[in-house]
C-alpha positions in Angstrom: -62.2 79.5 75.0 -60.8 79.2 78.4 -60.6 75.5 79.7 -59.6 75.2 83.3 -58.0 72.3 84.5 -57.8 72.1 88.2 -55.5 69.7 89.8 -55.2 70.4 93.8 -51.9 69.2 95.2 -49.4 69.7 98.1 -52.1 68.9 100.6 -50.2 66.6 103.1 -53.2 64.6 103.8 -54.1 63.9 100.2 -50.4 62.9 99.4 -50.3 60.5 102.5 -53.6 58.9 101.3 -52.3 58.6 97.7 -48.9 57.2 98.9 -50.8 54.7 101.1 -53.1 53.5 98.1 -50.0 53.0 95.9 -48.2 51.0 98.7 -51.1 48.9 99.3 -51.4 48.2 95.7 -47.9 47.2 95.3 -48.0 45.2 98.3 -51.0 43.3 97.2 -49.5 42.5 93.8 -46.2 41.6 95.4 -47.8 39.2 97.8 -49.7 37.6 95.0 -46.7 37.1 92.9 -44.8 35.7 95.9 -47.6 33.3 96.4 -47.4 32.3 92.8 -43.6 31.6 93.0 -43.7 29.8 96.5 -46.4 27.4 94.9 -44.2 26.7 92.1 -41.1 26.3 94.0 -43.1 23.7 96.4 -44.1 21.8 93.2 -40.5 22.0 91.8 -39.3 20.8 95.2 -41.3 17.8 95.1 -40.2 17.1 91.4 -36.6 17.2 92.1 -37.0 15.0 95.1 -38.8 12.5 92.8 -42.0 12.6 94.8 -43.8 12.6 91.6 -47.5 11.9 92.7 -47.1 15.0 95.3 -45.7 17.1 92.6 -48.4 16.1 90.2 -51.2 17.1 92.7 -49.5 20.4 93.4 -49.0 21.3 89.6 -52.6 20.3 88.9 -53.9 22.4 91.6 -51.9 25.4 90.7 -52.7 25.1 87.0 -56.5 24.6 87.5 -58.3 27.0 85.3 -61.0 28.0 87.9 -59.0 27.9 91.3 -55.4 27.8 90.4 -53.0 30.2 92.1 -50.9 30.8 89.0 -51.8 34.0 86.8 -48.4 35.0 85.2 -48.1 33.4 81.6 -44.4 32.8 82.4 -44.9 31.0 85.7 -47.8 28.9 84.1 -45.5 27.9 81.3 -42.6 26.8 84.0 -45.3 24.9 85.8 -46.4 22.9 82.6 -42.9 22.3 81.9 -42.4 20.7 85.2 -45.7 18.9 85.1 -44.8 17.3 81.8 -41.4 16.0 83.0 -43.4 14.5 86.1 -45.7 12.8 83.5 -42.6 11.5 81.9 -41.1 10.1 85.2 -44.5 8.4 85.7 -44.2 6.9 82.2 -47.2 8.7 80.8 -45.5 10.2 77.5 -48.9 11.4 75.8 -49.6 13.4 78.8 -46.2 14.8 78.8 -46.3 15.7 75.1 -49.6 17.3 75.5 -48.4 19.6 78.1 -45.0 20.3 76.2 -47.2 21.2 73.2 -49.1 23.9 75.4 -45.7 25.2 76.6 -44.6 25.6 72.9 -47.9 27.0 71.7 -47.8 29.6 74.5 -44.0 30.4 73.9 -42.5 29.1 70.7 -39.0 30.2 71.8 -39.3 28.6 75.2 -36.1 26.6 75.9 -36.0 24.2 78.9 -33.2 24.1 81.5 -30.9 21.4 80.4 -29.5 21.2 83.9 -32.9 20.6 85.5 -34.5 18.1 83.1 -33.1 14.6 82.0 -32.1 14.0 78.4 -35.4 12.1 77.9 -37.5 15.0 78.9 -35.2 17.2 76.8 -35.5 14.6 73.7 -39.3 14.5 74.2 -39.8 18.1 74.4 -37.4 18.6 71.1 -39.6 15.9 69.2 -42.8 17.8 70.2 -41.4 21.0 68.9 -40.3 19.4 65.7 -43.8 17.8 65.3 -45.6 21.4 66.1 -43.1 23.1 63.6 -45.5 23.8 60.5 -48.2 24.8 63.3 -45.8 27.2 65.2 -44.6 28.8 61.6 -48.4 29.2 60.8 -48.9 30.8 64.1 -46.0 33.2 63.5 -47.1 34.0 60.0 -50.8 34.5 61.6 -49.3 36.7 64.3 -47.1 38.8 61.7 -50.3 39.4 59.4 -52.2 40.4 62.6 -49.4 42.6 63.7 -49.2 44.0 60.1 -53.2 44.5 59.9 -53.0 46.2 63.3 -50.4 48.5 62.1 -52.2 49.2 58.9 -55.5 50.1 61.0 -53.5 52.3 63.3 -52.0 54.1 60.2 -55.4 54.4 58.5 -56.8 55.8 61.7 -54.1 58.2 62.3 -54.4 59.4 58.6 -58.2 59.6 59.2 -57.6 61.7 62.3 -55.2 64.1 60.5 -57.7 64.5 57.4 -60.4 65.3 60.0 -58.0 67.8 61.9 -57.3 69.4 58.3 -61.0 69.8 57.7 -61.8 71.1 61.0 -58.9 73.7 60.6 -60.2 74.4 57.1 -63.7 75.1 58.5 -62.4 77.1 61.5 -60.5 79.3 59.1 -63.6 80.2 57.2 -66.3 82.5 58.1 -69.9 82.3 56.4 -71.9 85.6 56.1 -75.4 85.9 55.0 -76.5 89.1 53.8 -80.1 90.2 53.1 -81.0 92.2 50.1 -83.6 94.8 49.5 -86.1 95.1 46.6 -86.1 99.0 47.0 -82.2 99.0 46.6 -82.6 96.9 43.4 -85.1 100.0 42.0 -82.1 102.7 42.5 -80.0 103.6 39.3 -76.4 104.0 39.0 -75.7 100.2 39.4 -77.0 99.8 42.9 -79.0 96.8 42.4 -76.1 95.2 40.6 -73.8 96.1 43.3 -76.2 94.6 45.9 -76.4 91.4 43.8 -72.6 91.3 43.9 -72.2 92.0 40.1 -69.5 94.4 40.4 -68.7 94.5 36.8 -72.2 95.2 35.8 -72.6 97.6 38.5 -69.5 99.6 37.6 -71.0 99.8 34.0 -74.1 101.2 35.0 -72.7 103.5 37.3 -70.1 105.1 35.1 -72.5 105.0 31.9 -75.4 106.9 33.9 -72.8 109.1 35.5 -71.3 110.1 32.1 -74.8 110.9 30.8 -75.8 112.8 33.8 -72.8 115.0 33.5 -73.3 115.1 29.4 -77.1 116.1 30.1 -76.0 118.7 32.5 -73.5 120.3 30.1 -75.8 120.4 27.0 -78.6 122.0 29.3 -76.1 124.7 30.6 -75.0 125.3 27.0 -78.8 125.5 25.9 -79.6 127.9 28.6 -76.7 130.0 27.7 -77.6 130.2 24.0 -81.0 131.4 24.9 -79.6 134.0 27.2 -77.4 135.3 24.5 -80.4 135.5 22.0 -82.5 137.1 24.6 -79.7 139.9 25.3 -79.7 140.9 22.1 -83.0 142.9 22.7 -82.7 143.5 26.3 -81.1 146.7 25.7 -84.1 149.3 24.8 -81.7 151.2 22.7 -80.8 148.3 20.4 -81.9 148.6 16.7 -83.1 145.9 14.8 -80.9 145.1 11.6 -79.4 142.6 9.6 -76.5 141.8 12.1 -78.8 141.7 15.1 -81.0 139.4 13.2 -78.2 137.2 12.0 -76.8 136.9 15.6 -80.2 136.1 17.1 -81.0 133.3 14.4 -77.5 131.9 15.3 -78.0 131.7 19.1 -81.6 130.5 18.6 -80.3 127.7 16.1 -77.6 126.6 18.5 -79.9 126.6 21.5 -82.4 124.3 19.5 -79.9 121.9 18.5 -78.1 121.7 21.9 -81.7 121.3 23.3 -82.3 118.2 21.0 -79.0 116.9 22.0 -79.9 117.2 25.5 -83.3 115.7 25.2 -81.4 112.7 23.4 -79.2 112.3 26.4 -81.9 112.5 28.8 -83.7 109.7 27.0 -80.7 107.6 26.9 -80.0 108.1 30.5 -83.7 107.3 31.5 -83.5 104.1 29.2 -80.2 103.0 30.5 -81.4 103.6 34.3 -84.6 101.5 33.5 -82.6 98.8 31.8 -80.3 98.6 35.0 -83.2 98.3 37.5 -85.1 95.7 35.2 -81.7 93.8 35.1 -81.3 94.1 38.9 -84.8 92.8 39.5 -84.4 89.9 37.3 -81.4 88.9 39.0 -82.4 89.8 42.6 -81.5 87.5 45.3 -83.2 87.8 48.7 -80.2 86.4 50.7 -76.6 85.8 49.5 -74.2 83.8 51.6 -70.5 84.2 51.1 -67.6 82.3 52.7 -64.6 84.5 53.5 -61.3 83.5 55.2 -60.7 84.0 58.9 -57.5 83.9 60.8 -57.1 81.3 63.3 -56.2 82.3 67.0 -53.0 81.2 68.3 -53.4 78.3 70.8 -51.7 79.0 74.2 -51.6 77.5 77.6 -51.1 79.4 80.9 -50.7 77.7 84.2 -51.4 79.6 87.5 -50.9 78.6 91.2 -53.2 79.8 94.0 -53.1 78.7 97.7 -56.4 77.0 98.8 -57.7 75.4 102.1 -59.9 72.6 102.2 -61.1 71.1 105.6 -58.7 73.0 107.5 -55.9 71.6 105.6 -53.8 73.9 103.6 -52.7 73.3 99.9 -52.5 74.8 96.6 -54.5 74.6 93.2 -53.0 74.6 89.8 -55.3 76.0 87.1 -54.2 75.6 83.4 -56.1 77.8 80.9 -55.9 78.5 77.2 -57.3 79.5 74.0 -58.1 76.9 71.5 
């Protein structure tokens, strides 16, 4: 099966457009992140200059779930830490503890900068972490279980895909052939019906046995004709004299001819009986359609790339085509 995969490239116009899209995307992302850092830096400046009311307003605005400018989880955690420090400076310890708890839940390994925050803020943060110790440990255990479950699911899915691939390879390596049989063939002697039914042993038995009987019948019939010819030859010569020796010879030929004929008829009867038995057996075991599965070699997979010049809209370029057998 040929699978062409076409990828035009080397077109200056297309390359320029792609580079422009990438540049715009990177520029927009960089500008957004710069705005986030700028807002955070302004809030930090207000905190460091002890303008706590303004700092709180800035942090509240940038952390608003609906309209806030901060999107990065790292910057959000930093803003919450500063907002908590502002709450401590405004003597709202419960609000600060709630903000510190959100910081710790978001990142249990978070460590505040000891050169930026006061000892009171650091102690409050440490007390909050200690109070949340059991919760954090439970969260880590839950995350570890979730990670283990995810890896187990991925391993199970990978195993499932491998088993599916093996089944597909096994099916592809087999060829199913259906043969339609004939009733007329089943009525032929010499094991023809048995061979058609797929019974090779029975077919060989009937073929060899009936063949041997045919040969034996032919041989005995030739001997019978020979003995009769010998008996008739005794009186073919008009000058032959009938005497005791001639009579004895004639009787001997005639007796052997009769005996051979009896044997020949017995063999013929056995041949007819055996052929009839083979035909009956083939008719009894007759199957109209027989389906067999036989191995088939899998084709080797290959990929062959090819490059061809192309022109689209007056712009020169090239087309890469990848084809293969699978």
